[in-house]
TIMI-2910 file (N, C-alpha, C, CB; in pm, 1 decimal, decimal comma, always signed):
<rs>
+----------+----------+----------+----------+----------+----------+----------+----------+----------+----------+----------+----------+------+
!      n_x !      n_y !      n_z !     ca_x !     ca_y !     ca_z !      c_x !      c_y !      c_z !     cb_x !     cb_y !     cb_z ! resn !
+----------+----------+----------+----------+----------+----------+----------+----------+----------+----------+----------+----------+------+
!  -1710,3 !   -836,1 !  +4056,5 !  -1571,4 !   -795,3 !  +4050,2 !  -1538,0 !   -703,6 !  +4167,0 !  -1541,7 !   -725,9 !  +3917,1 !  Ile !
!  -1623,0 !   -605,2 !  +4189,5 !  -1597,9 !   -507,9 !  +4295,1 !  -1708,1 !   -521,1 !  +4398,6 !  -1590,8 !   -362,4 !  +4238,5 !  Val !
!  -1669,7 !   -537,2 !  +4524,0 !  -1769,7 !   -556,1 !  +4629,1 !  -1761,2 !   -450,7 !  +4738,1 !  -1754,5 !   -692,5 !  +4690,3 !  Arg !
!  -1714,4 !   -332,6 !  +4703,6 !  -1708,4 !   -224,5 !  +4802,0 !  -1830,1 !   -136,2 !  +4785,6 !  -1578,4 !   -141,6 !  +4787,0 !  Arg !
!  -1872,0 !    -75,9 !  +4894,0 !  -1980,1 !    +22,0 !  +4888,4 !  -1920,6 !   +158,1 !  +4853,8 !  -2058,3 !    +27,8 !  +5023,6 !  Asn !
!  -1992,3 !   +230,6 !  +4771,0 !  -1946,4 !   +364,3 !  +4732,8 !  -2053,1 !   +464,4 !  +4772,5 !  -1915,8 !   +373,1 !  +4579,8 !  Ala !
!  -2026,1 !   +535,7 !  +4880,8 !  -2124,0 !   +630,1 !  +4933,1 !  -2118,7 !   +767,0 !  +4866,2 !  -2104,1 !   +646,2 !  +5080,0 !  Asp !
!  -2011,2 !   +796,6 !  +4795,2 !  -2001,7 !   +926,4 !  +4729,4 !  -1929,8 !   +911,0 !  +4595,4 !  -1928,0 !  +1028,6 !  +4819,8 !  Asp !
!  -1932,2 !  +1019,2 !  +4517,2 !  -1872,3 !  +1015,9 !  +4383,8 !  -1724,0 !   +982,2 !  +4387,5 !  -1892,2 !  +1148,9 !  +4315,0 !  Asp !
!  -1653,6 !  +1038,1 !  +4485,9 !  -1510,4 !  +1012,1 !  +4496,5 !  -1480,6 !   +865,5 !  +4520,0 !  -1450,7 !  +1094,3 !  +4607,7 !  Gly !
!  -1558,7 !   +802,1 !  +4605,6 !  -1537,1 !   +660,1 !  +4632,0 !  -1574,4 !   +575,6 !  +4511,2 !  -1617,6 !   +615,7 !  +4754,0 !  Glu !
!  -1678,0 !   +615,6 !  +4438,7 !  -1713,7 !   +544,8 !  +4315,6 !  -1598,6 !   +552,1 !  +4215,8 !  -1842,6 !   +603,9 !  +4253,6 !  Gln !
!  -1539,4 !   +670,7 !  +4201,8 !  -1425,5 !   +684,7 !  +4110,5 !  -1306,1 !   +603,2 !  +4158,9 !  -1386,1 !   +832,3 !  +4096,4 !  Leu !
!  -1283,8 !   +597,7 !  +4289,0 !  -1175,5 !   +514,6 !  +4341,8 !  -1194,4 !   +368,6 !  +4302,2 !  -1167,9 !   +527,1 !  +4494,4 !  Asn !
!  -1315,7 !   +319,4 !  +4311,3 !  -1344,5 !   +180,5 !  +4273,3 !  -1317,2 !   +160,4 !  +4124,2 !  -1491,8 !   +143,6 !  +4306,8 !  Ile !
!  -1364,3 !   +253,2 !  +4043,1 !  -1343,0 !   +243,5 !  +3898,0 !  -1193,5 !   +250,9 !  +3865,9 !  -1419,7 !   +356,4 !  +3823,5 !  Ile !
!  -1122,3 !   +345,8 !  +3925,9 !   -980,1 !   +363,4 !  +3898,1 !   -897,7 !   +246,6 !  +3951,6 !   -930,4 !   +494,1 !  +3958,6 !  Phe !
!   -942,0 !   +182,9 !  +4062,0 !   -872,9 !    +63,2 !  +4110,8 !   -874,4 !    -46,9 !  +4006,3 !   -937,0 !    +13,1 !  +4240,2 !  Asp !
!   -982,7 !    -56,3 !  +3932,6 !   -996,0 !   -161,5 !  +3832,0 !   -938,1 !   -121,2 !  +3696,8 !  -1141,5 !   -198,5 !  +3815,5 !  Leu !
!   -972,0 !     -0,9 !  +3650,6 !   -932,7 !    +41,8 !  +3515,4 !   -804,7 !   +124,2 !  +3511,1 !  -1043,4 !   +121,3 !  +3454,0 !  Leu !
!   -756,4 !   +166,3 !  +3627,3 !   -642,1 !   +255,8 !  +3631,3 !   -690,5 !   +399,9 !  +3623,0 !   -543,5 !   +224,4 !  +3516,9 !  Gly !
!   -606,9 !   +492,2 !  +3665,3 !   -641,2 !   +633,5 !  +3659,3 !   -623,8 !   +681,6 !  +3515,6 !   -553,5 !   +717,2 !  +3757,6 !  Thr !
!   -722,6 !   +749,4 !  +3460,7 !   -708,1 !   +795,6 !  +3322,4 !   -600,3 !   +903,5 !  +3310,0 !   -841,7 !   +849,4 !  +3270,4 !  Pro !
!   -536,8 !   +905,1 !  +3196,0 !   -435,5 !  +1006,4 !  +3167,3 !   -504,2 !  +1136,5 !  +3125,3 !   -337,8 !   +957,3 !  +3056,3 !  Thr !
!   -427,3 !  +1242,2 !  +3118,8 !   -482,6 !  +1371,7 !  +3075,5 !   -540,8 !  +1361,2 !  +2934,7 !   -373,7 !  +1481,7 !  +3079,7 !  Ala !
!   -476,1 !  +1285,1 !  +2846,3 !   -529,4 !  +1272,2 !  +2710,2 !   -659,9 !  +1193,4 !  +2707,7 !   -426,7 !  +1204,6 !  +2619,6 !  Ser !
!   -679,7 !  +1104,1 !  +2804,5 !   -802,9 !  +1025,9 !  +2809,8 !   -919,9 !  +1105,3 !  +2868,1 !   -780,5 !   +900,3 !  +2891,7 !  Glu !
!   -889,7 !  +1217,2 !  +2932,7 !   -996,3 !  +1298,7 !  +2991,6 !  -1015,1 !  +1431,9 !  +2920,1 !   -967,0 !  +1323,8 !  +3137,5 !  Thr !
!   -947,4 !  +1451,5 !  +2807,5 !   -955,7 !  +1581,1 !  +2738,5 !  -1096,4 !  +1613,3 !  +2688,6 !   -859,5 !  +1583,2 !  +2621,7 !  Lys !
!  -1182,8 !  +1512,6 !  +2674,3 !  -1319,9 !  +1536,9 !  +2629,8 !  -1409,0 !  +1588,7 !  +2742,7 !  -1379,0 !  +1409,3 !  +2572,3 !  His !
!  -1360,4 !  +1584,0 !  +2866,1 !  -1437,6 !  +1629,8 !  +2981,8 !  -1416,9 !  +1779,4 !  +3003,5 !  -1397,6 !  +1551,3 !  +3108,6 !  Leu !
!  -1509,3 !  +1842,3 !  +3075,6 !  -1488,7 !  +1984,5 !  +3103,5 !  -1373,4 !  +2000,3 !  +3201,8 !  -1618,3 !  +2049,8 !  +3160,0 !  Asp !
!  -1320,5 !  +2119,9 !  +3211,0 !  -1197,8 !  +2144,7 !  +3287,5 !  -1214,6 !  +2115,3 !  +3436,5 !  -1153,8 !  +2288,8 !  +3269,0 !  Ser !
!  -1332,9 !  +2134,1 !  +3491,5 !  -1354,8 !  +2105,9 !  +3634,1 !  -1341,2 !  +1956,1 !  +3660,3 !  -1494,9 !  +2156,2 !  +3679,4 !  Ile !
!  -1401,4 !  +1874,2 !  +3575,0 !  -1388,7 !  +1728,4 !  +3590,2 !  -1245,3 !  +1683,4 !  +3567,5 !  -1482,3 !  +1655,6 !  +3492,5 !  Leu !
!  -1178,8 !  +1741,4 !  +3469,4 !  -1038,4 !  +1706,9 !  +3444,5 !   -955,3 !  +1733,1 !  +3569,3 !   -982,4 !  +1787,3 !  +3324,7 !  Gln !
!   -976,6 !  +1848,5 !  +3630,0 !   -901,9 !  +1882,7 !  +3751,0 !   -935,5 !  +1785,9 !  +3864,5 !   -932,0 !  +2027,6 !  +3793,8 !  His !
!  -1063,3 !  +1756,5 !  +3882,8 !  -1106,4 !  +1664,8 !  +3988,8 !  -1039,9 !  +1528,4 !  +3972,6 !  -1259,9 !  +1649,4 !  +3988,0 !  Tyr !
!  -1038,6 !  +1475,1 !  +3852,6 !   -976,2 !  +1344,4 !  +3827,3 !   -825,7 !  +1351,3 !  +3848,8 !  -1006,9 !  +1296,4 !  +3684,2 !  Ile !
!   -765,6 !  +1464,3 !  +3817,2 !   -620,2 !  +1477,6 !  +3834,2 !   -578,6 !  +1471,7 !  +3981,3 !   -572,2 !  +1608,7 !  +3772,5 !  Ser !
!   -671,9 !  +1492,2 !  +4073,6 !   -641,4 !  +1487,6 !  +4216,3 !   -627,2 !  +1345,3 !  +4270,4 !   -748,7 !  +1559,8 !  +4293,1 !  Leu !
!   -673,4 !  +1246,2 !  +4193,7 !   -665,2 !  +1107,7 !  +4238,7 !   -522,4 !  +1054,6 !  +4222,5 !   -764,6 !  +1019,5 !  +4160,3 !  Phe !
!   -485,4 !   +966,5 !  +4311,1 !   -353,7 !   +903,1 !  +4304,5 !   -347,1 !   +819,3 !  +4177,5 !   -326,1 !   +815,0 !  +4431,3 !  Val !
!   -239,4 !   +837,6 !  +4102,9 !   -222,4 !   +761,7 !  +3979,7 !   -200,7 !   +614,6 !  +4011,6 !   -104,7 !   +816,9 !  +3897,3 !  Glu !
!   -272,4 !   +529,3 !  +3940,6 !   -255,8 !   +384,9 !  +3961,2 !   -277,5 !   +311,5 !  +3830,1 !   -353,8 !   +332,6 !  +4069,1 !  Arg !
!   -213,0 !   +197,6 !  +3815,6 !   -229,0 !   +119,9 !  +3692,5 !   -359,0 !    +38,3 !  +3695,9 !   -107,8 !    +26,3 !  +3672,1 !  Pro !
!   -396,4 !    -11,5 !  +3581,5 !   -513,2 !    -98,4 !  +3572,5 !   -484,4 !   -233,2 !  +3638,3 !   -554,7 !   -118,2 !  +3425,4 !  Ser !
!   -583,2 !   -285,8 !  +3707,7 !   -572,6 !   -421,0 !  +3764,5 !   -668,9 !   -516,5 !  +3694,5 !   -601,2 !   -418,5 !  +3916,4 !  Thr !
!   -729,5 !   -470,0 !  +3587,6 !   -829,8 !   -547,7 !  +3516,1 !   -777,4 !   -684,8 !  +3474,1 !   -876,9 !   -471,4 !  +3394,3 !  Leu !
!   -656,3 !   -688,9 !  +3419,3 !   -599,7 !   -816,1 !  +3374,3 !   -581,8 !   -914,2 !  +3489,7 !   -465,8 !   -792,5 !  +3305,4 !  Glu !
!   -541,9 !   -864,0 !  +3604,6 !   -522,2 !   -949,7 !  +3721,9 !   -655,2 !  -1000,9 !  +3774,7 !   -447,9 !   -873,7 !  +3832,2 !  Thr !
!   -752,0 !   -910,9 !  +3787,1 !   -882,8 !   -947,3 !  +3841,4 !   -955,6 !  -1045,7 !  +3750,9 !   -968,1 !   -822,7 !  +3861,5 !  Val !
!   -942,6 !  -1027,0 !  +3621,0 !  -1017,1 !  -1109,9 !  +3525,7 !   -932,6 !  -1218,6 !  +3458,2 !  -1077,4 !  -1021,9 !  +3419,9 !  Leu !
!   -813,1 !  -1246,7 !  +3508,7 !   -723,0 !  -1338,3 !  +3438,6 !   -784,7 !  -1474,6 !  +3411,6 !   -597,2 !  -1356,0 !  +3517,9 !  Lys !
!   -871,8 !  -1522,3 !  +3498,9 !   -933,8 !  -1652,9 !  +3477,8 !  -1034,4 !  -1651,0 !  +3362,8 !  -1002,3 !  -1698,9 !  +3605,3 !  Val !
!  -1073,3 !  -1532,3 !  +3318,5 !  -1172,9 !  -1520,4 !  +3211,5 !  -1111,7 !  -1530,0 !  +3072,1 !  -1246,9 !  -1389,3 !  +3224,7 !  Cys !
!   -980,9 !  -1516,4 !  +3060,7 !   -914,3 !  -1527,8 !  +2931,6 !   -889,7 !  -1394,5 !  +2863,7 !   -994,6 !  -1614,1 !  +2841,6 !  Gly !
!   -794,2 !  -1396,5 !  +2772,1 !   -751,6 !  -1273,6 !  +2703,9 !   -861,1 !  -1209,4 !  +2619,2 !   -633,1 !  -1303,1 !  +2616,5 !  Asp !
!   -940,9 !  -1291,8 !  +2549,2 !  -1045,9 !  -1234,5 !  +2465,1 !  -1150,4 !  -1160,1 !  +2547,7 !  -1113,1 !  -1343,9 !  +2383,2 !  Asn !
!  -1186,4 !  -1215,2 !  +2662,6 !  -1284,1 !  -1147,6 !  +2748,6 !  -1226,5 !  -1017,1 !  +2801,5 !  -1326,2 !  -1238,7 !  +2865,9 !  Phe !
!  -1101,9 !  -1020,6 !  +2846,3 !  -1037,5 !   -899,9 !  +2898,0 !  -1031,3 !   -792,5 !  +2789,6 !   -895,6 !   -932,1 !  +2949,9 !  Ile !
!   -996,4 !   -830,9 !  +2669,6 !   -991,2 !   -737,3 !  +2557,4 !  -1128,7 !   -675,9 !  +2530,2 !   -939,3 !   -808,0 !  +2431,5 !  Ser !
!  -1232,2 !   -757,7 !  +2534,1 !  -1368,7 !   -710,4 !  +2511,9 !  -1409,5 !   -609,0 !  +2618,8 !  -1466,7 !   -828,6 !  +2510,9 !  Leu !
!  -1384,4 !   -641,5 !  +2743,8 !  -1421,7 !   -552,4 !  +2854,3 !  -1343,1 !   -421,9 !  +2847,6 !  -1398,0 !   -621,5 !  +2989,8 !  Ile !
!  -1213,4 !   -430,9 !  +2818,7 !  -1132,9 !   -308,5 !  +2807,7 !  -1184,7 !   -217,8 !  +2696,5 !   -985,8 !   -343,4 !  +2782,2 !  Lys !
!  -1225,0 !   -277,1 !  +2584,8 !  -1274,7 !   -195,2 !  +2474,0 !  -1410,0 !   -132,6 !  +2507,1 !  -1286,1 !   -279,5 !  +2346,8 !  Ser !
!  -1489,1 !   -199,3 !  +2589,9 !  -1620,2 !   -145,8 !  +2628,5 !  -1608,2 !    -36,1 !  +2733,5 !  -1709,1 !   -257,6 !  +2681,2 !  Ala !
!  -1502,8 !    -41,5 !  +2814,1 !  -1489,2 !    +50,9 !  +2926,6 !  -1382,1 !   +158,0 !  +2905,7 !  -1457,8 !    -26,3 !  +3051,0 !  Leu !
!  -1340,3 !   +180,0 !  +2782,9 !  -1239,8 !   +282,3 !  +2754,8 !  -1289,5 !   +419,0 !  +2803,2 !  -1207,2 !   +286,8 !  +2603,0 !  Ala !
!  -1201,2 !   +497,4 !  +2863,3 !  -1239,3 !   +629,1 !  +2914,1 !  -1278,8 !   +724,1 !  +2802,6 !  -1125,8 !   +689,0 !  +2994,1 !  Phe !
!  -1204,5 !   +720,4 !  +2692,6 !  -1233,3 !   +809,8 !  +2581,1 !  -1345,9 !   +751,8 !  +2496,3 !  -1106,9 !   +832,8 !  +2495,2 !  Glu !
!  -1454,5 !   +825,8 !  +2480,9 !  -1565,8 !   +774,1 !  +2400,5 !  -1525,3 !   +733,8 !  +2258,8 !  -1674,9 !   +877,4 !  +2393,0 !  Pro !
!  -1433,8 !   +807,9 !  +2198,0 !  -1391,0 !   +776,5 !  +2061,5 !  -1316,1 !   +642,3 !  +2053,3 !  -1301,9 !   +888,6 !  +2008,2 !  Ala !
!  -1257,5 !   +599,3 !  +2164,2 !  -1184,2 !   +472,6 !  +2166,5 !  -1269,5 !   +356,6 !  +2217,6 !  -1060,4 !   +486,4 !  +2252,8 !  Lys !
!  -1388,9 !   +386,7 !  +2265,5 !  -1479,6 !   +284,3 !  +2316,8 !  -1543,0 !   +210,5 !  +2199,7 !  -1589,0 !   +346,9 !  +2408,2 !  Arg !
!  -1552,8 !    +80,3 !  +2210,6 !  -1611,5 !     +0,2 !  +2102,7 !  -1760,6 !    +27,6 !  +2088,4 !  -1588,2 !   -149,0 !  +2128,1 !  Ser !
!  -1804,6 !    +26,1 !  +1963,2 !  -1948,1 !    +35,3 !  +1936,5 !  -2008,5 !   -103,0 !  +1961,1 !  -1976,9 !    +85,5 !  +1789,2 !  Ser !
!  -2138,7 !   -110,8 !  +1965,8 !  -2203,5 !   -240,3 !  +1985,7 !  -2170,9 !   -334,6 !  +1870,3 !  -2356,2 !   -223,1 !  +1999,2 !  Ile !
!  -2163,1 !   -281,2 !  +1750,2 !  -2129,4 !   -363,5 !  +1633,9 !  -1988,9 !   -421,9 !  +1647,1 !  -2140,3 !   -280,8 !  +1504,7 !  Glu !
!  -1895,0 !   -337,8 !  +1692,4 !  -1756,9 !   -385,1 !  +1711,6 !  -1750,6 !   -489,1 !  +1823,1 !  -1662,9 !   -266,7 !  +1744,2 !  Glu !
!  -1830,1 !   -468,3 !  +1926,5 !  -1829,0 !   -564,8 !  +2036,8 !  -1886,1 !   -699,4 !  +1992,2 !  -1909,1 !   -510,4 !  +2156,4 !  Met !
!  -1993,1 !   -695,7 !  +1916,9 !  -2053,0 !   -820,6 !  +1868,5 !  -1956,7 !   -893,6 !  +1775,7 !  -2186,1 !   -792,6 !  +1795,8 !  Ile !
!  -1876,1 !   -819,1 !  +1700,7 !  -1779,3 !   -879,3 !  +1608,6 !  -1651,3 !   -923,9 !  +1679,6 !  -1744,6 !   -780,7 !  +1498,1 !  Ala !
!  -1637,5 !   -895,2 !  +1807,6 !  -1516,4 !   -929,0 !  +1883,0 !  -1494,5 !  -1080,7 !  +1884,9 !  -1525,7 !   -874,5 !  +2027,4 !  His !
!  -1369,1 !  -1124,2 !  +1879,0 !  -1338,9 !  -1268,4 !  +1881,4 !  -1395,8 !  -1342,8 !  +2002,2 !  -1190,5 !  -1288,1 !  +1878,3 !  Pro !
!  -1423,8 !  -1272,8 !  +2111,6 !  -1481,3 !  -1339,6 !  +2228,6 !  -1610,9 !  -1411,5 !  +2192,0 !  -1507,2 !  -1238,0 !  +2341,3 !  Tyr !
!  -1685,5 !  -1357,0 !  +2097,6 !  -1814,0 !  -1414,7 !  +2059,8 !  -1806,2 !  -1511,4 !  +1942,2 !  -1909,4 !  -1305,3 !  +2026,9 !  Phe !
!  -1686,7 !  -1542,7 !  +1894,6 !  -1672,9 !  -1632,5 !  +1779,5 !  -1745,7 !  -1765,0 !  +1798,6 !  -1526,8 !  -1659,3 !  +1752,6 !  Asp !
!  -1729,3 !  -1827,4 !  +1912,4 !  -1792,8 !  -1957,3 !  +1935,7 !  -1944,7 !  -1947,8 !  +1931,9 !  -1748,3 !  -2014,2 !  +2069,5 !  Asp !
!  -1998,9 !  -1841,5 !  +1983,0 !  -2144,4 !  -1823,9 !  +1985,7 !  -2197,9 !  -1795,9 !  +1846,1 !  -2183,3 !  -1709,7 !  +2081,0 !  Val !
!  -2126,1 !  -1713,4 !  +1771,5 !  -2171,0 !  -1677,8 !  +1636,7 !  -2174,1 !  -1798,0 !  +1543,9 !  -2081,1 !  -1570,7 !  +1578,1 !  Arg !
!  -2086,7 !  -1893,5 !  +1567,4 !  -2072,9 !  -2006,1 !  +1475,0 !  -2149,0 !  -2130,6 !  +1518,9 !  -1928,0 !  -2040,1 !  +1458,9 !  His !
!  -2229,3 !  -2118,5 !  +1622,3 !  -2310,3 !  -2232,0 !  +1666,1 !  -2431,5 !  -2241,3 !  +1575,0 !  -2353,3 !  -2217,4 !  +1816,1 !  Val !
!  -2453,7 !  -2358,4 !  +1521,2 !  -2570,1 !  -2378,9 !  +1435,3 !  -2674,3 !  -2458,3 !  +1513,7 !  -2530,8 !  -2452,9 !  +1302,7 !  Arg !
!  -2795,5 !  -2408,7 !  +1506,7 !  -2903,8 !  -2476,9 !  +1574,7 !  -2951,0 !  -2592,1 !  +1487,3 !  -3020,1 !  -2379,4 !  +1606,7 !  Gln !
!  -2967,7 !  -2710,2 !  +1545,8 !  -3016,2 !  -2823,5 !  +1465,5 !  -3159,4 !  -2798,3 !  +1419,3 !  -3008,7 !  -2955,4 !  +1546,5 !  Pro !
!  -3187,4 !  -2839,5 !  +1297,7 !  -3322,5 !  -2828,6 !  +1242,4 !  -3399,2 !  -2952,0 !  +1284,5 !  -3320,7 !  -2813,4 !  +1086,1 !  Val !
!  -3516,2 !  -2933,0 !  +1345,0 !  -3594,9 !  -3049,2 !  +1385,8 !  -3626,5 !  -3138,8 !  +1266,7 !  -3724,4 !  -3004,7 !  +1453,7 !  Pro !
!  -3627,8 !  -3268,2 !  +1288,5 !  -3650,7 !  -3364,0 !  +1179,2 !  -3788,0 !  -3352,9 !  +1118,3 !  -3630,6 !  -3503,9 !  +1228,1 !  Ser !
!  -3884,7 !  -3299,3 !  +1193,1 !  -4020,2 !  -3286,7 !  +1137,0 !  -4039,4 !  -3157,6 !  +1057,6 !  -4123,2 !  -3292,9 !  +1248,7 !  Asp !
!  -3930,8 !  -3076,0 !  +1046,8 !  -3936,0 !  -2953,8 !   +968,4 !  -3991,9 !  -2833,8 !  +1041,6 !  -4015,6 !  -2977,1 !   +848,2 !  Gly !
!  -4039,7 !  -2852,1 !  +1165,3 !  -4093,6 !  -2739,1 !  +1239,6 !  -3980,9 !  -2653,4 !  +1295,5 !  -4184,9 !  -2787,6 !  +1352,7 !  Ser !
!  -4010,1 !  -2531,1 !  +1323,3 !  -3911,0 !  -2438,8 !  +1379,1 !  -3924,2 !  -2432,5 !  +1524,4 !  -3923,7 !  -2301,5 !  +1321,4 !  Gln !
+----------+----------+----------+----------+----------+----------+----------+----------+----------+----------+----------+----------+------+
</rs>
């Protein structure tokens, strides 16, 4: 998705914010005040995730957004991710039983 080199923390955050958008003050309230201030210095930008991943479909985009939420309390747990509709087709695939009864 992202093919830029990030030589420092600021550039890494720029890459993340280019894709996910700049977090709001409420999304960073769990961070210490120094980090909150540092993030507030970045230019505000919207998420481009939907545009970048549009060929992957809405369910995939929803899954990725829930996994990458800035606020830990809003981030999906592994159980919630496994239950996500994106995996419906995989969950419902039944493996054929060999005719000789072996596994």
